[in-house]
KEGU-452695 format. One line per 2 residues: number of its first residue (from 0); for each residue x, y, z of C-alpha. Coordinates in steps of 0.5 Angstrom, whole numbers, plus 500, padded with zeros to 3 digits. Last residue first. Layout:
BEGIN
NUM	X,Y,Z | ... .
END
This chain:
BEGIN
817	467,524,571 | 464,528,576 .
815	460,534,574 | 454,532,578 .
813	447,532,575 | 441,535,576 .
811	444,542,575 | 447,541,569 .
809	440,540,565 | 440,548,565 .
807	447,548,561 | 445,543,557 .
805	439,546,555 | 443,553,554 .
803	448,549,550 | 443,547,546 .
801	443,539,542 | 440,539,535 .
799	437,531,535 | 443,526,536 .
797	446,523,528 | 452,529,529 .
795	453,527,536 | 453,519,535 .
793	457,520,529 | 463,524,533 .
791	464,518,538 | 464,512,533 .
789	469,516,529 | 473,516,537 .
787	471,508,537 | 474,506,530 .
785	480,510,530 | 482,507,538 .
783	482,500,535 | 485,501,528 .
781	490,508,529 | 494,505,537 .
779	494,498,534 | 497,501,527 .
777	502,505,532 | 505,499,535 .
775	505,495,542 | 503,502,546 .
773	503,500,554 | 498,501,558 .
771	497,506,563 | 498,512,560 .
769	501,512,553 | 495,516,550 .
767	495,521,556 | 502,523,555 .
765	502,523,548 | 495,527,546 .
763	488,524,547 | 485,524,539 .
761	478,526,540 | 476,532,535 .
759	482,530,530 | 480,523,531 .
757	473,523,529 | 473,529,524 .
755	475,525,518 | 471,518,520 .
753	466,523,523 | 465,527,516 .
751	464,520,512 | 459,517,517 .
749	455,523,516 | 456,523,509 .
747	460,527,505 | 459,526,497 .
745	458,532,495 | 452,533,491 .
743	448,527,494 | 451,529,501 .
741	448,535,502 | 444,535,508 .
739	452,532,510 | 455,539,510 .
737	449,543,514 | 451,536,519 .
735	458,538,519 | 456,546,521 .
733	451,544,526 | 457,539,529 .
731	462,546,528 | 458,550,532 .
729	456,545,538 | 464,543,539 .
727	466,550,538 | 461,552,544 .
725	463,545,548 | 471,547,548 .
723	469,554,550 | 464,552,555 .
721	470,547,559 | 466,540,557 .
719	463,536,562 | 455,538,560 .
717	458,534,554 | 460,529,558 .
715	452,528,561 | 450,528,554 .
713	454,522,552 | 453,518,559 .
711	445,519,558 | 444,518,552 .
709	449,512,553 | 444,510,559 .
707	437,510,555 | 440,506,549 .
705	442,501,554 | 449,497,550 .
703	455,502,553 | 461,503,548 .
701	460,510,546 | 460,511,554 .
699	467,507,554 | 471,511,550 .
697	467,518,551 | 469,516,559 .
695	477,514,556 | 477,521,553 .
693	474,526,559 | 481,528,562 .
691	484,530,555 | 480,533,552 .
689	474,534,547 | 477,538,543 .
687	483,534,543 | 489,537,547 .
685	495,542,545 | 490,543,539 .
683	494,542,533 | 490,537,529 .
681	484,542,530 | 487,547,527 .
679	488,542,522 | 482,540,520 .
677	481,548,519 | 486,549,515 .
675	484,543,511 | 477,546,510 .
673	481,553,507 | 485,548,503 .
671	480,545,500 | 476,551,498 .
669	481,554,493 | 484,561,496 .
667	480,568,493 | 475,569,500 .
665	479,566,505 | 485,571,502 .
663	481,577,502 | 478,575,510 .
661	486,575,512 | 488,581,509 .
659	489,584,516 | 494,579,518 .
657	493,575,525 | 500,573,525 .
655	497,566,527 | 491,566,522 .
653	496,569,517 | 501,563,518 .
651	496,558,519 | 493,561,512 .
649	499,561,508 | 501,554,510 .
647	494,551,508 | 496,554,501 .
645	503,550,501 | 499,545,503 .
643	494,544,497 | 488,541,499 .
641	487,535,501 | 480,532,499 .
639	475,529,504 | 474,535,509 .
637	469,537,502 | 469,530,497 .
635	465,534,491 | 465,541,493 .
633	457,542,494 | 458,546,501 .
631	465,550,499 | 462,556,497 .
629	459,560,503 | 458,554,508 .
627	466,553,507 | 467,560,508 .
625	463,561,513 | 466,555,517 .
623	473,557,516 | 471,565,519 .
621	468,561,525 | 473,556,526 .
619	479,561,525 | 475,566,530 .
617	476,562,536 | 469,560,539 .
615	466,564,546 | 470,571,543 .
613	474,576,548 | 479,574,543 .
611	485,573,548 | 479,570,552 .
609	478,565,546 | 485,563,545 .
607	487,562,552 | 481,556,553 .
605	483,553,546 | 489,552,548 .
603	495,555,543 | 498,549,538 .
601	496,554,532 | 492,560,535 .
599	497,565,535 | 501,567,542 .
597	502,564,547 | 508,559,545 .
595	511,554,547 | 506,550,542 .
593	503,542,544 | 505,538,539 .
591	500,532,539 | 503,526,537 .
589	499,521,531 | 503,524,526 .
587	510,521,530 | 507,514,531 .
585	503,514,524 | 510,515,521 .
583	512,522,517 | 515,522,510 .
581	519,526,505 | 518,527,497 .
579	520,532,492 | 517,532,485 .
577	520,533,478 | 517,530,472 .
575	521,529,466 | 517,527,459 .
573	520,523,454 | 514,518,454 .
571	515,518,462 | 521,519,466 .
569	520,521,474 | 525,525,478 .
567	527,524,485 | 528,531,490 .
565	529,527,497 | 526,533,503 .
563	530,533,509 | 527,530,515 .
561	529,523,513 | 523,517,512 .
559	523,517,504 | 530,515,503 .
557	529,509,508 | 522,507,507 .
555	523,506,500 | 518,508,497 .
553	518,505,490 | 518,510,484 .
551	512,510,479 | 511,513,471 .
549	505,516,467 | 505,520,461 .
547	501,525,457 | 494,521,459 .
545	488,525,456 | 482,527,460 .
543	476,523,460 | 476,520,465 .
541	469,517,467 | 468,516,475 .
539	461,521,475 | 459,519,469 .
537	457,524,463 | 459,530,466 .
535	464,532,461 | 464,530,453 .
533	460,535,450 | 464,540,454 .
531	470,539,450 | 475,542,456 .
529	479,536,456 | 485,537,461 .
527	491,534,459 | 494,529,463 .
525	500,527,467 | 500,520,472 .
523	504,519,478 | 505,513,482 .
521	507,512,489 | 509,505,491 .
519	509,501,497 | 503,503,501 .
517	502,499,508 | 496,505,509 .
515	499,512,507 | 496,518,507 .
513	498,523,503 | 500,530,504 .
511	500,536,498 | 505,540,496 .
509	504,545,489 | 511,548,486 .
507	506,547,479 | 511,550,474 .
505	509,547,467 | 514,547,462 .
503	510,546,455 | 504,551,457 .
501	497,553,455 | 494,552,463 .
499	496,550,468 | 491,545,471 .
497	491,545,479 | 495,539,481 .
495	491,533,483 | 491,528,490 .
493	490,521,492 | 488,516,487 .
491	487,509,489 | 492,503,487 .
489	490,495,490 | 493,492,495 .
487	490,495,501 | 493,501,499 .
485	497,503,493 | 499,510,492 .
483	496,514,486 | 498,522,485 .
481	495,525,480 | 498,531,475 .
479	496,537,470 | 496,540,463 .
477	493,544,460 | 497,544,453 .
475	503,547,448 | 506,542,444 .
473	513,538,444 | 512,537,452 .
471	519,535,455 | 519,539,461 .
469	514,538,468 | 514,542,475 .
467	515,542,482 | 509,536,484 .
465	511,537,492 | 510,531,496 .
463	509,530,504 | 507,522,505 .
461	503,522,511 | 503,515,516 .
459	503,507,515 | 509,505,510 .
457	509,498,506 | 509,492,510 .
455	516,489,507 | 515,482,505 .
453	519,477,510 | 511,474,512 .
451	510,472,506 | 503,476,501 .
449	497,473,501 | 494,477,506 .
447	496,484,503 | 492,483,498 .
445	494,483,491 | 489,477,488 .
443	494,471,488 | 498,467,482 .
441	500,474,477 | 504,471,472 .
439	499,466,468 | 502,461,465 .
437	501,455,468 | 494,456,469 .
435	492,460,463 | 494,452,459 .
433	487,450,462 | 483,456,458 .
431	488,455,452 | 485,448,452 .
429	478,448,453 | 478,454,447 .
427	482,449,442 | 476,443,444 .
425	471,449,444 | 473,451,437 .
423	477,458,436 | 475,463,432 .
421	481,467,430 | 482,474,426 .
419	489,476,424 | 493,480,429 .
417	495,487,425 | 501,489,429 .
415	499,495,431 | 493,491,436 .
413	499,489,440 | 500,495,442 .
411	492,498,442 | 492,492,448 .
409	499,493,451 | 496,501,451 .
407	489,500,454 | 491,495,460 .
405	497,500,461 | 492,506,461 .
403	487,502,466 | 493,501,471 .
401	495,508,471 | 487,510,471 .
399	487,506,478 | 481,504,482 .
397	479,499,476 | 471,497,474 .
395	470,492,468 | 465,492,463 .
393	464,488,457 | 460,490,450 .
391	456,485,446 | 458,482,440 .
389	461,484,432 | 465,489,433 .
387	466,486,440 | 466,491,446 .
385	471,494,452 | 469,498,457 .
383	474,500,462 | 470,504,469 .
381	473,507,474 | 469,505,481 .
379	474,500,484 | 473,499,491 .
377	467,493,491 | 472,487,490 .
375	478,489,492 | 474,491,499 .
373	471,484,499 | 478,480,498 .
371	481,485,504 | 476,482,508 .
369	476,474,506 | 483,474,506 .
367	483,478,514 | 478,472,516 .
365	482,467,513 | 489,471,517 .
363	485,471,523 | 484,463,523 .
361	491,461,522 | 494,467,526 .
359	489,463,532 | 493,457,529 .
357	499,460,530 | 498,462,538 .
355	501,457,541 | 505,462,545 .
353	504,470,543 | 508,472,539 .
351	505,471,532 | 498,472,537 .
349	499,480,537 | 501,481,530 .
347	495,478,528 | 492,482,532 .
345	494,489,529 | 493,486,522 .
343	486,483,524 | 484,491,527 .
341	487,494,520 | 482,489,517 .
339	477,492,520 | 479,499,519 .
337	480,499,512 | 472,495,513 .
335	469,501,516 | 472,506,510 .
333	469,502,505 | 462,502,508 .
331	463,510,509 | 465,510,502 .
329	457,509,501 | 457,503,496 .
327	458,505,487 | 453,501,483 .
325	456,502,475 | 449,502,470 .
323	451,497,465 | 453,499,458 .
321	448,501,453 | 448,509,455 .
319	455,508,454 | 456,508,447 .
317	457,516,447 | 463,515,452 .
315	466,511,447 | 467,504,447 .
313	475,502,446 | 474,496,440 .
311	476,489,441 | 475,485,434 .
309	482,484,432 | 484,483,438 .
307	479,476,439 | 475,477,444 .
305	474,472,449 | 469,470,454 .
303	468,466,461 | 472,461,460 .
301	473,456,466 | 480,456,470 .
299	483,451,473 | 486,448,480 .
297	488,442,481 | 485,437,487 .
295	487,436,493 | 480,439,496 .
293	475,439,491 | 475,444,486 .
291	471,451,485 | 473,454,477 .
289	477,460,478 | 474,465,473 .
287	476,467,465 | 476,473,461 .
285	481,472,454 | 483,477,451 .
283	485,476,443 | 492,476,438 .
281	498,476,442 | 495,474,449 .
279	491,479,454 | 489,474,459 .
277	483,477,465 | 483,474,472 .
275	475,476,474 | 472,478,480 .
273	465,479,479 | 461,485,481 .
271	453,484,480 | 448,488,475 .
269	449,482,470 | 457,482,470 .
267	460,488,473 | 467,486,472 .
265	472,486,477 | 480,486,474 .
263	486,480,477 | 491,480,472 .
261	494,478,466 | 499,481,461 .
259	504,478,453 | 501,471,453 .
257	504,468,447 | 501,465,442 .
255	506,461,437 | 504,459,431 .
253	503,452,429 | 496,453,426 .
251	493,449,431 | 496,454,436 .
249	501,453,440 | 502,457,447 .
247	506,461,451 | 509,464,457 .
245	513,460,461 | 516,463,466 .
243	521,466,470 | 523,471,463 .
241	529,473,465 | 534,476,459 .
239	532,484,460 | 533,483,468 .
237	541,479,466 | 545,485,466 .
235	542,489,471 | 542,484,476 .
233	549,483,475 | 551,490,475 .
231	547,490,481 | 550,484,486 .
229	557,487,483 | 555,494,486 .
227	553,492,492 | 558,487,494 .
225	563,494,494 | 559,497,498 .
223	558,492,503 | 566,491,502 .
221	567,499,503 | 562,498,510 .
219	564,492,513 | 570,496,516 .
217	566,501,520 | 567,508,519 .
215	561,509,514 | 557,506,520 .
213	553,499,518 | 545,500,519 .
211	543,503,512 | 548,499,508 .
209	546,492,511 | 539,494,508 .
207	542,495,502 | 545,489,502 .
205	539,486,504 | 535,488,498 .
203	541,486,493 | 540,478,496 .
201	533,478,495 | 535,479,488 .
199	539,474,487 | 535,469,490 .
197	529,470,486 | 534,467,480 .
195	535,461,484 | 529,461,486 .
193	526,460,479 | 528,453,479 .
191	524,451,484 | 518,452,482 .
189	519,449,475 | 521,442,479 .
187	514,444,483 | 513,445,491 .
185	511,440,496 | 513,442,504 .
183	517,438,508 | 517,437,517 .
181	512,442,519 | 514,444,526 .
179	520,448,524 | 526,450,529 .
177	531,446,523 | 527,450,517 .
175	523,446,513 | 525,440,508 .
173	522,441,500 | 519,435,498 .
171	519,435,490 | 511,433,488 .
169	511,435,481 | 518,434,478 .
167	517,427,481 | 510,426,477 .
165	512,429,470 | 517,424,470 .
163	514,418,471 | 509,420,467 .
161	514,421,461 | 513,425,454 .
159	509,431,457 | 514,431,463 .
157	520,431,458 | 518,436,454 .
155	516,441,460 | 523,441,463 .
153	527,440,458 | 523,448,456 .
151	525,450,463 | 532,448,463 .
149	532,451,455 | 530,457,458 .
147	535,458,465 | 541,456,461 .
145	543,464,460 | 541,464,467 .
143	544,459,470 | 551,461,467 .
141	550,467,470 | 549,465,477 .
139	555,461,477 | 558,468,474 .
137	556,470,481 | 562,468,485 .
135	564,474,488 | 558,476,490 .
133	558,471,495 | 565,473,496 .
131	564,481,498 | 558,478,503 .
129	563,474,506 | 568,480,506 .
127	562,485,509 | 561,480,515 .
125	565,483,520 | 564,483,528 .
123	568,488,533 | 561,492,534 .
121	559,484,537 | 555,478,535 .
119	557,471,537 | 551,467,535 .
117	551,471,528 | 558,470,527 .
115	557,464,528 | 552,463,522 .
113	556,467,517 | 561,462,516 .
111	556,456,514 | 551,460,511 .
109	557,461,506 | 560,455,505 .
107	552,452,503 | 551,458,499 .
105	557,456,495 | 556,448,495 .
103	549,449,493 | 550,453,488 .
101	555,449,484 | 551,443,485 .
99	545,447,481 | 550,449,476 .
97	545,446,470 | 540,440,474 .
95	535,442,467 | 540,441,463 .
93	545,436,466 | 538,431,466 .
91	537,432,459 | 544,431,456 .
89	545,424,461 | 538,421,458 .
87	531,422,462 | 526,416,466 .
85	531,410,463 | 529,404,463 .
83	536,399,460 | 540,402,464 .
81	545,408,463 | 540,414,465 .
79	537,411,471 | 542,412,476 .
77	542,419,473 | 535,420,475 .
75	537,417,481 | 541,423,483 .
73	538,428,480 | 532,427,484 .
71	535,430,491 | 539,436,488 .
69	533,441,486 | 530,439,494 .
67	538,440,497 | 537,447,493 .
65	530,448,496 | 533,447,503 .
63	539,451,501 | 534,457,500 .
61	530,456,507 | 537,456,510 .
59	538,463,506 | 531,466,509 .
57	533,464,516 | 540,468,515 .
55	538,473,512 | 533,474,518 .
53	539,474,522 | 542,479,519 .
51	537,483,518 | 536,484,526 .
49	544,483,527 | 544,490,523 .
47	538,493,527 | 541,491,533 .
45	548,494,530 | 544,500,529 .
43	541,502,535 | 547,502,538 .
41	551,507,534 | 544,511,535 .
39	545,510,542 | 552,512,542 .
37	551,518,538 | 545,520,542 .
35	549,519,549 | 554,524,545 .
33	549,529,543 | 547,529,549 .
31	549,535,553 | 547,540,546 .
29	540,538,546 | 538,541,554 .
27	537,548,552 | 532,546,546 .
25	528,544,551 | 527,540,557 .
23	521,534,554 | 525,533,549 .
21	529,529,553 | 524,525,555 .
19	521,523,548 | 528,521,547 .
17	528,516,553 | 521,513,551 .
15	524,513,544 | 530,508,546 .
13	525,504,551 | 522,503,544 .
11	527,501,541 | 530,496,546 .
9	523,493,546 | 523,492,538 .
7	530,489,539 | 528,483,544 .
5	521,482,540 | 525,481,535 .
3	531,476,538 | 524,472,541 .
1	522,471,534 | 529,469,531 .
END
């Protein structure tokens, strides 16, 4: 399986290399290679289709083994049912194992038919009829789903009544795949009974992938389409019915206490951050932590506190003085940890392909889990304060206002039903806390190291989003939107539109470029702006504006990776927000694409621009720096927060065409757009400001341990730069130091600025970055090189002032060869 994947990936790399070579000849060659390109696309599609099918076949084998494990106890249980000491009755057995035998036979037949097709794979092989037949037998699954809740209840009752059955139900043995070293794994009956429901969803996702890699004129295409239609209709019909886990406990009064929501939140307790598992029931909110247990013992929760919903209120800003202060780590520490995690991810992928790399993979996974858990604990900054009317207040920190809103709305919805006040005895509280382990719907902290290998890794690169407009507001308001994406297991806010004042139909039409780091979802929140001055500036991280609506979309790689914009609508509370998006993968965003034009400034060599302008530093650099220092140096997140893409594009055009009104444009433009234009200029240089030639030497110099040797080397490298590059770099360096002096106000430290500008100033052009070594993936380049590039710029930012004249004077004493 791994060999096949490696073979396909190598093949794709080769195809990409050939495509890049062709593009070097210019547009006039494109017509000549179109037939070849078409053939390549077909071959690539076939290989991808085979890869999808091979992965599905492997998971199908695991699924069949799970069904076999379910059937294994059924036969002896039936045999004892008619004996003098039955474990279960015939009726109980038939309820618990209803339709499992039929499902097993359907999938065994499907597996046996699909296997030879993949083993003898070529362009003539068809599999659509097999998937169509599988989809046509979903009626068996419908019967299973209708019986599912009753089956779970029967398992629970029988486990409580019969210790022998409880032991059996908690220790079912599942065989591993044929080529697996692990022979058996222990799984509970309850977990295995959920597998058929999960399987339908996975089969539907595979049909999506197969259709994407099947040409429309292939015989499989209409059959796969039909199978997908049947599967989707089936899923939509059962989604409302499925309740995959037991979610209720009985109170001492015989009432059902239902679990409504649970999840991991960061609590500020005794001035430190603690990761808690919070459970929202129909009548109370319970905050728990996982107890440390000995190896082999069942995990248990310990209740930290609970609040009856009848006594719970949300603490207002006026009361916030009584709350613990929020300690926020410097942003560069968070960024450093993200880079370390990225390096570990790359190392894990490499070790997976290495012979005997499995033991090292487990060690790396453990280390990554620790680092991601640290990130999850220290990243959130948005306060969620709750108060017990008869007691103390509690403070949680969240990374997403969307999530905070969901918790608040869920609690308020239950409070509208007038829950009765409840006081739990110590025994009742212990029973409820113990039940949380079985009731929970969120089993693991949301870090990527807890994901299955077959789960999608998410998108890495840049998502371009245009927020067009919104409709459905009943009254005029001051409206804006924010955009959130997930990365490293949690959601963060990435962009914000301007406020559209006093309207029921805002027309923003603003474009944003959002960096994705393993992201799978985009969230859009629509707010009404609060202009009540008494509510403002109470807390840097407090959001006082009212959420009018919120919604999210899944980032389907095939949809967003198209070169064309994909338009979509999110519906939220009767409001419809219209937006468009497209995605650029990290490997493409890393490339420097030199311009063939000699006019303009973007994409043109810096020495050409300075010679034409008869200046030492390009005009665009001087003007952007001047404007940022004039009115942007106090702006929170300057250079980190992305400006509106359309504004940046306008400035780019103005500088390229040498518009006479450029100074007027600069004075009127949002300061983040000007900062973004400066970053874009350096990013689009055909080679980095610190040059391709010197890049390897910068990487070696920053790695030196001896301070004197490092100083000597790093200064020598600056002297080796061409004059326009050196002058521009020194001007920028002093500007960034002035920005960092205002860190208490703008929150931009030297490290933050080095993180933003390091890769922009040092990342080599495509030809240089691939020279001398094979690049395994774009994330490898990013994670390893970025750390060094950030460190190079940080070295110069932390260095005492560097004078151009002093450097050039010292040139006499040093060789200029590197």
